[in-house]
Phi, psi and omega in degrees: 000139183275163181304327179294311177296318177302312180301315178305306179301320180297322180287331176285330173298316174300320177302312183293324180298320178296306183302317175303315182298318178298316175301320175296325181291319182288327179302313181299310176306328180282321171298317179298313176295325177298311183298319178297315177299315181298318181293312181308315175303313180298330182277343179295147171295150175321306188298323172287324182298331184269359182274175183299320173310302185298317177303320180294320178300314181299315180299321178298322182289318171297319179293329174294323179300311183295321180298317180299307183299319178290323173290330173294321175297315184296319178301317180299315181293320179296320172304318179292322179293315179297320175302308184300318178294319181297323176303311180306310194289331180287337185276000000 
């Protein structure tokens, strides 16, 4: 691979690393909101936990779990892409 193509790929790796950093921040924020919502739900009286409001809160918690997990998968995939590109650049 010539220098020009390596340079292009190196820039793309840097862009992916920046994207990964931003996604890590989003993941952290999702985790914080999840923890706050979970604490709020846990502090509700049992009667309210079993109400429509409590069920909605539990659904929100579950959806935040899914979002966190899916975002974690995306970040892992970005790591794989970065690793693959770095292998090409180093050859």
